[in-house]
PAFI-738504 format. One line per field, with one value per residue (C-alpha): residue number from 1; residue in one letter; x, y, z. Coordinates in nm, 2 decimals, decimal comma. Layout:
N
num: [NUM  ...]
residu: [A  ...]
xx: [X  ...]
yy: [Y  ...]
zz: [Z  ...]
This chain:
88
num: [1  2  3  4  5  6  7  8  9  10  11  12  13  14  15  16  17  18  19  20  21  22  23  24  25  26  27  28  29  30  31  32  33  34  35  36  37  38  39  40  41  42  43  44  45  46  47  48  49  50  51  52  53  54  55  56  57  58  59  60  61  62  63  64  65  66  67  68  69  70  71  72  73  74  75  76  77  78  79  80  81  82  83  84  85  86  87  88]
residu: [M  G  I  V  N  T  R  R  V  Y  P  L  R  Y  T  G  N  L  F  W  L  I  F  F  V  I  C  W  P  P  L  G  I  F  L  F  I  K  N  A  H  F  I  K  N  D  S  T  F  Y  L  N  Y  H  G  S  W  G  W  V  I  F  W  A  I  L  F  F  P  I  A  I  I  L  M  A  I  R  G  A  D  V  I  E  E  K  N  E]
xx: [0,00  0,14  0,08  -0,18  -0,13  -0,44  -0,43  -0,75  -0,76  -1,00  -1,20  -1,17  -0,86  -0,86  -0,54  -0,61  -0,58  -0,81  -0,84  -0,99  -1,22  -1,37  -1,38  -1,57  -1,80  -1,91  -1,90  -1,98  -2,10  -2,11  -1,74  -1,66  -1,84  -1,64  -1,31  -1,41  -1,49  -1,16  -0,94  -1,12  -0,98  -1,19  -1,01  -1,16  -1,00  -0,64  -0,78  -0,80  -1,07  -1,08  -1,24  -1,05  -1,23  -1,18  -1,20  -1,04  -1,09  -1,04  -1,36  -1,55  -1,43  -1,50  -1,86  -1,90  -1,82  -2,05  -2,34  -2,29  -2,56  -2,35  -2,05  -2,27  -2,37  -2,01  -1,90  -2,18  -2,10  -1,72  -1,74  -1,52  -1,37  -1,36  -0,99  -0,90  -0,54  -0,43  -0,24  0,02]
yy: [0,00  0,34  0,68  0,88  1,26  1,46  1,83  2,02  2,39  2,58  2,80  3,12  3,32  3,64  3,85  4,12  4,13  3,87  4,03  4,35  4,16  3,97  4,28  4,49  4,21  4,19  4,56  4,73  4,48  4,72  4,80  4,43  4,35  4,61  4,48  4,13  4,25  4,44  4,15  3,83  3,60  3,31  3,01  2,78  2,54  2,69  3,05  3,32  3,58  3,91  4,25  4,55  4,87  5,17  5,43  5,50  5,23  5,50  5,68  5,35  5,27  5,62  5,61  5,25  5,39  5,69  5,59  5,26  5,30  5,58  5,34  5,10  5,37  5,49  5,14  5,11  5,45  5,40  5,04  4,74  4,46  4,09  3,99  3,63  3,52  3,18  2,97  2,75]
zz: [0,00  -0,10  0,05  -0,14  -0,13  -0,17  -0,21  -0,12  -0,18  0,03  -0,21  -0,01  0,10  0,30  0,26  0,52  0,89  1,03  1,37  1,23  1,00  1,30  1,52  1,26  1,16  1,52  1,62  1,28  1,02  0,72  0,76  0,81  0,49  0,29  0,45  0,33  -0,02  -0,04  0,07  -0,03  -0,30  -0,44  -0,57  -0,84  -1,08  -1,07  -1,09  -0,83  -0,85  -0,66  -0,69  -0,83  -0,74  -0,96  -0,69  -0,35  -0,09  0,17  0,07  0,07  0,42  0,54  0,42  0,55  0,89  0,87  0,65  0,46  0,19  0,04  0,03  -0,17  -0,41  -0,44  -0,54  -0,79  -0,95  -0,97  -1,07  -1,01  -1,21  -1,12  -1,19  -1,27  -1,22  -1,34  -1,09  -1,26]
């Protein structure tokens, strides 16, 4: 009997500070959601997908703290691209 190596890739990766994500999801969920959107990477079939926002993340975070519907409108107006990177 040989040893079988199985590699399983979890389909989600967060590249930001995990402490702040958890803290803001608990204390101020709108800001936690925007932090997740900013730093989340989804992995599927040797590709990594993430969001590339066309504006300033500083303004989005600012409005997520004060009045989060403006942050959603700001992201919709400025636009964002879904970037796919091939993992080889």
